[in-house]
C-alpha positions as CSV (number, residue, x, y, z in Angstrom):
1,R,83.7,101.1,124.5
2,G,85.4,102.8,127.3
3,W,85.6,105.9,124.9
4,W,82.0,105.5,123.8
5,C,81.2,105.2,127.3
6,H,83.3,108.3,129.0
7,R,81.7,110.3,126.2
8,H,77.9,109.1,127.1
9,P,78.1,107.9,130.9
10,R,74.0,107.6,131.0
11,H,74.9,104.3,128.1
12,D,77.4,102.4,130.1
13,D,74.3,100.1,131.9
14,Q,72.2,100.5,129.1
15,L,74.8,98.2,126.5
16,D,74.6,95.4,128.6
17,D,71.1,95.1,129.4
18,P,68.8,93.8,126.1
19,A,65.5,95.7,128.1
20,A,67.2,98.5,128.0
21,P,65.2,101.3,126.1
22,D,66.5,101.9,122.7
23,D,66.4,106.0,122.9
24,A,70.6,106.9,122.8
25,S,71.1,110.1,121.3
26,P,73.2,109.6,118.1
27,P,77.2,108.3,118.0
28,P,79.5,110.2,117.8
29,T,81.6,110.6,114.6
30,A,85.2,110.9,114.1
31,D,85.3,114.9,113.2
32,R,88.7,116.4,114.9
33,D,87.0,119.6,115.6
34,T,84.7,117.9,118.4
35,E,84.9,117.1,121.6
36,E,83.4,113.8,120.2
37,T,86.9,112.9,118.7
38,P,87.6,109.6,119.7
39,P,91.1,109.2,121.5
40,A,94.7,110.1,119.4
41,P,96.0,106.7,119.8
42,L,92.8,105.1,118.1
43,L,92.2,107.6,115.6
44,L,96.6,106.4,115.1
45,L,95.6,103.1,114.9
46,H,92.5,103.5,112.9
47,A,94.7,105.3,110.1
48,A,96.6,103.5,110.1
49,L,95.0,100.0,109.3
50,C,92.8,102.1,106.5
51,G,96.0,103.3,105.0
52,R,97.5,99.1,105.2
53,V,94.0,98.1,103.3
54,D,93.6,102.0,101.2
55,R,90.4,102.1,102.9
56,P,88.8,105.1,103.5
57,S,89.1,106.2,107.1
58,R,85.4,105.6,108.9
59,F,84.1,103.9,111.5
60,G,81.8,101.6,110.4
61,V,80.6,97.9,110.3
62,A,83.9,96.3,109.3
63,E,85.7,98.5,111.6
64,L,83.7,97.3,114.3
65,L,83.5,93.7,113.2
66,L,85.4,92.4,110.2
67,Y,89.2,93.5,111.7
68,N,87.8,92.3,115.2
69,W,88.2,88.4,115.5
70,R,90.2,85.6,116.3
71,L,90.1,81.9,116.1
72,L,90.2,79.6,119.4
73,P,92.6,77.0,119.6
74,P,91.0,73.4,118.1
75,L,89.6,71.3,120.9
76,G,90.4,68.1,119.8
77,G,90.3,68.6,116.5
78,D,88.0,70.6,114.0
79,E,84.8,68.4,113.3
80,P,83.1,69.7,110.1
81,A,80.1,71.9,110.1
82,E,76.8,70.5,110.5
83,G,75.8,69.3,106.9
84,E,79.8,69.4,105.0
85,G,81.3,65.7,104.4
86,E,85.0,65.1,104.3
87,G,87.7,67.0,102.1
88,E,84.5,70.3,101.8
89,G,85.5,73.5,103.4
90,G,88.8,72.5,105.3
91,A,91.2,72.4,102.2
92,E,94.5,71.6,103.1
93,G,96.7,74.5,103.2
94,E,94.3,76.8,104.4
95,G,96.4,78.0,107.1
96,D,94.6,80.1,110.0
97,R,91.4,81.4,107.5
98,P,88.1,81.2,109.0
99,S,85.9,78.8,107.1
100,L,82.8,77.1,107.3
101,R,84.9,74.0,109.3
102,R,86.3,76.6,111.8
103,M,83.0,78.5,112.1
104,R,82.6,77.6,115.5
105,R,86.3,78.9,116.2
106,V,85.4,82.5,115.2
107,V,85.0,84.7,118.2
108,P,85.0,88.6,118.9
109,C,88.5,90.1,119.8
110,Q,86.7,93.0,121.9
111,R,83.5,92.9,122.6
112,F,81.5,96.3,122.2
113,V,77.9,95.2,123.6
114,C,78.4,91.9,125.7
115,F,75.8,89.6,124.5
116,E,75.5,86.3,122.1
117,E,73.9,88.2,119.4
118,E,77.7,89.9,118.7
119,D,79.5,86.9,118.9
120,W,77.0,85.2,116.4
121,F,77.1,88.3,113.9
122,V,80.7,88.6,113.9
123,R,81.1,84.9,113.3
124,L,78.5,84.9,110.4
125,H,80.6,87.3,108.5
126,V,83.6,86.3,109.6
127,T,83.3,83.8,107.9
128,L,81.6,84.5,104.6
129,A,84.4,86.7,104.4
130,G,86.9,83.6,104.6
131,E,85.2,81.4,102.4
132,A,84.6,84.3,99.5
133,G,88.0,83.5,98.2
134,R,86.3,80.6,96.3
135,L,83.7,83.3,95.1
136,V,86.2,85.6,93.6
137,E,88.2,82.6,92.0
138,A,84.6,81.4,90.1
139,A,84.1,85.4,88.8
140,R,87.8,85.2,87.4
141,H,86.8,82.1,85.7
142,C,83.7,84.0,84.6
143,V,85.4,86.5,83.0
144,G,87.9,84.7,81.4
145,A,85.4,82.0,80.1
146,C,85.2,81.5,76.2
147,D,83.9,78.7,74.9
148,T,81.4,76.5,75.8
149,N,83.0,74.1,78.0
150,E,84.5,76.9,79.7
151,Q,81.7,78.8,80.2
152,V,79.8,75.8,81.9
153,R,82.7,74.6,83.8
154,A,82.8,78.4,85.3
155,L,78.9,78.5,86.5
156,Q,79.8,75.3,88.0
157,S,82.5,76.9,90.2
158,L,80.3,80.1,91.1
159,E,77.2,77.3,91.6
160,G,80.0,75.2,94.3
161,A,81.1,78.9,96.3
162,L,77.9,80.1,96.4
163,E,76.4,76.7,97.9
164,T,79.1,77.0,100.3
165,L,78.2,80.5,101.1
166,V,74.6,79.3,101.6
167,R,75.5,76.6,104.2
168,V,77.6,79.4,106.2
169,H,73.9,80.5,106.6
170,Y,72.5,77.5,107.1
171,V,74.8,76.9,110.0
172,A,74.2,80.4,111.8
173,G,70.6,79.4,111.7
174,I,69.2,82.1,108.7
175,G,67.5,80.1,106.0
176,Q,67.3,76.6,107.6
177,A,63.6,74.5,106.7
178,P,61.7,74.2,110.0
179,G,62.3,72.7,112.7
180,A,66.3,72.6,112.5
181,D,68.8,73.3,114.9
182,A,69.5,76.8,114.7
183,P,71.4,79.8,117.1
184,K,68.9,81.4,119.7
185,V,69.4,84.5,118.7
186,T,67.7,87.6,118.0
187,P,69.5,89.9,115.4
188,A,67.5,93.1,115.3
189,L,68.8,93.5,119.3
190,L,71.7,93.5,118.2
191,M,71.3,96.2,115.4
192,G,69.2,98.1,118.3
193,R,72.5,98.2,120.2
194,M,75.1,98.2,117.8
195,H,73.6,101.4,115.6
196,R,74.9,103.6,118.2
197,F,78.7,103.0,117.6
198,L,78.1,103.7,114.0
199,P,78.4,107.0,112.3
200,P,75.1,108.6,110.5
201,S,74.1,106.9,106.6
202,P,75.3,109.2,103.7
203,P,72.9,111.6,103.5
204,E,73.0,111.6,99.7
205,L,71.5,107.9,100.0
206,G,68.2,109.3,100.7
207,L,67.5,105.9,102.7
208,A,64.2,106.7,104.8
209,S,64.6,106.4,108.2
210,E,67.3,104.4,110.7
211,A,65.6,101.4,110.8
212,E,66.6,101.7,106.7
213,A,69.8,102.3,107.5
214,R,70.3,99.4,109.5
215,A,68.5,96.9,107.4
216,V,70.8,98.2,104.3
217,R,74.2,97.9,106.3
218,V,73.6,94.6,107.8
219,Y,72.3,92.6,104.0
220,C,75.5,94.8,102.3
221,A,77.9,93.7,104.8
222,S,79.9,91.1,103.2
223,G,80.9,93.9,100.4
224,I,81.9,93.5,96.8
225,D,80.5,89.5,96.8
226,Q,76.7,90.3,96.2
227,P,76.9,93.2,93.1
228,M,79.6,90.7,91.7
229,V,77.5,87.7,91.3
230,L,74.8,90.0,90.8
231,H,75.8,91.0,87.5
232,L,77.4,87.6,86.5
233,L,74.2,86.2,87.0
234,G,72.7,89.0,84.9
235,V,70.3,90.7,87.3
236,H,69.4,94.0,87.2
237,R,70.9,96.7,90.0
238,G,67.5,98.5,90.6
239,G,67.1,101.8,92.6
240,H,65.8,100.4,96.0
241,A,67.3,101.5,98.6
242,I,69.9,98.4,98.8
243,G,71.0,99.0,95.4
244,R,71.5,102.5,96.0
245,F,73.4,101.4,98.9
246,R,75.9,98.9,96.8
247,E,76.7,101.3,94.8
248,W,78.2,103.9,97.4
249,Q,80.1,100.9,99.0
250,A,81.3,100.1,95.6
251,S,82.4,103.6,94.9
252,A,83.5,105.0,98.2
253,D,83.4,102.5,101.1
254,L,85.5,99.6,100.0
255,P,89.2,99.3,99.6
256,T,90.5,100.1,96.2
257,P,91.5,96.5,95.0
258,H,88.4,95.3,95.8
259,R,86.6,97.9,93.7
260,A,88.9,97.8,90.8
261,F,87.8,94.2,90.7
262,L,84.5,94.7,90.8
263,D,85.0,97.1,88.2
264,D,86.6,94.4,86.1
265,V,84.1,92.1,86.6
266,R,81.0,94.9,85.6
267,C,83.6,95.3,82.3
268,C,82.4,92.0,81.3
269,T,79.4,91.0,79.5
270,P,77.1,88.5,82.0
271,M,76.9,85.4,81.9
272,R,73.0,85.4,80.9
273,E,73.9,87.6,78.2
274,R,76.2,85.5,76.7
275,V,74.1,82.3,77.4
276,E,71.2,83.8,75.9
277,A,73.2,85.0,73.0
278,A,75.2,81.8,72.2
279,V,71.2,79.7,72.7
280,G,69.6,82.3,70.2
281,G,72.2,82.4,67.9
282,E,71.7,78.5,67.3
283,R,75.7,77.7,67.1
284,L,75.0,75.4,70.2
285,A,75.2,71.5,69.5
286,V,72.4,69.2,71.2
287,Q,74.8,68.4,73.7
288,E,76.3,71.5,74.4
289,L,72.4,72.9,74.9
290,A,71.9,70.6,77.3
291,R,74.9,72.0,79.6
292,L,74.8,75.8,79.3
293,P,71.6,77.2,80.0
294,P,71.0,74.3,82.6
295,A,74.2,75.9,84.5
296,H,73.4,79.1,84.1
């Protein structure tokens, strides 16, 4: 934040003023040959972090948010999140991993725009990332499922992992039933300010506008989970803006181990095709037919 305000002093008062006009000049890039280069210590730290996670060295949503969080200490013990029963979302041995149970304790280490929407966005996406391990395990189970019983159990595991992620969104106020309690935040306000800190979108994506670029960055901020699940469920990728952005992420923006795992998942036949082949081939007993298609 200090580097930004030093390079763009006229924005310093705007950063904390939600009513300030959103007519800022484009954000500085990390080009070492321009006067907009971040300070050398920041570049070294960022390069070291990217090398550690085998990720391209660029400033994006993940660098501003997902590597910028901590857990507040518990006050009188963690309380289950709304709609969460005993034994759910807070398994033994989870350590300091962010989870649905601990969602309200996730806060940014460094705030860039200094209003509640920033805390809300970090809390949501860090918790989604913390709970994504169950989704990865379910995907691994789907890839290795051979017979009907294994496929049913794999799909049920995938369903449970997805349900947890949906409940994280509910706690954040996304998709709740009308009248339910929800945080009083305006996400569009955050992205209007936060977008100044992000690099321009890759021109090869052909995004129509900056508004479209903001939308795909927010929608795809959680990494490999969306393309992984869409493939397993047999959903067509599509050539729309979100589809193009997901493919760019999978080829250039995600850590190498994440890309490798996604490639392994995509090499397997989608669960939808396996289910339809099993049903269409009339190889299933009545009991299997009553379990496998509904599981999908």
